[in-house]
Structures are given as C-alpha cells and as structure tokens.
C-alpha positions as CSV (number, residue, x, y, z in Angstrom):
1,X,-8.7,-27.4,5.6
2,X,-12.0,-28.6,7.0
3,X,-15.2,-27.9,5.0
4,X,-17.1,-24.8,6.1
5,X,-20.8,-25.4,6.8
6,X,-22.5,-22.0,6.8
7,X,-25.5,-23.5,8.5
8,X,-23.6,-24.7,11.5
9,X,-23.3,-22.5,14.6
10,X,-19.9,-24.1,15.2
11,X,-18.6,-22.5,12.1
12,X,-19.2,-19.0,13.5
13,X,-17.9,-19.4,17.0
14,X,-14.8,-17.4,16.1
15,X,-17.0,-14.5,15.2
16,X,-18.9,-14.3,18.5
17,X,-16.7,-11.6,19.9
18,X,-15.9,-10.0,16.6
19,X,-16.2,-6.3,16.0
20,X,-18.2,-5.0,13.1
21,X,-15.1,-4.3,11.1
22,X,-14.1,-8.0,11.5
23,X,-17.4,-9.1,10.1
24,X,-17.3,-6.6,7.3
25,X,-13.8,-7.9,6.3
26,X,-15.0,-11.5,6.4
27,X,-17.8,-10.7,4.0
28,X,-15.6,-8.6,1.7
29,X,-12.8,-11.2,1.4
30,X,-15.4,-13.8,0.3
31,X,-16.6,-11.5,-2.5
32,X,-15.5,-13.0,-5.8
33,X,-15.4,-9.6,-7.6
34,X,-13.2,-8.1,-4.8
35,X,-10.8,-11.0,-4.9
36,X,-10.5,-10.8,-8.7
37,X,-9.9,-7.1,-8.7
38,X,-7.4,-7.3,-5.9
39,X,-5.4,-10.0,-7.6
40,X,-5.4,-8.1,-10.9
41,X,-4.4,-4.8,-9.2
42,X,-1.5,-6.5,-7.2
43,X,-0.3,-8.3,-10.4
44,X,-0.2,-5.0,-12.4
45,X,1.3,-2.9,-9.6
46,X,5.1,-2.5,-9.8
47,X,5.4,-2.2,-6.0
48,X,2.6,-4.5,-5.0
49,X,0.8,-1.6,-3.3
50,X,-3.0,-1.2,-2.9
51,X,-4.1,1.9,-4.7
52,X,-6.3,4.7,-3.3
53,X,-8.8,4.1,-6.1
54,X,-9.1,0.5,-5.1
55,X,-9.6,1.4,-1.4
56,X,-12.2,4.0,-2.3
57,X,-14.1,1.7,-4.7
58,X,-14.4,-1.0,-2.0
59,X,-14.8,1.3,0.9
60,X,-11.8,0.0,2.8
61,X,-8.8,1.5,4.6
62,X,-5.8,-0.2,5.9
63,X,-4.3,0.3,9.3
64,X,-0.9,1.7,9.3
C-alpha cells in the first residue's frame, strides 16, 4: 500500500465527488477509539453483529 501523504492534494482526489456521508465515514474509520471499540464488540458478539448501542454511541447507521 502506498504511503498516504495528508498534505498532498493527490491523496484526496478520490474524495472530490464524495458525499458528506463518505467524508464522515472516512474520518470515523480513522478514529482509533472507534476501531478499538468496534474490534472488541465484534470479538465478543456471538453472531458478529453491530449492536444498537454501538451505532447510537458513534452516531452511525448501516444501510440495509
């Protein structure tokens, strides 16, 4: 994987036509606390499902 340079406009070309939800997801998925809690929740979930409490805590919903 190439190194990401946050200062380079080239690194953000894929986001030029992005919707606000795409940008919000990009920020959330980089959040270390979110990633840690997500991994812990999935590991402890018998069915691997995302809980309503987790979605509410992080202000997210999943398309069905």
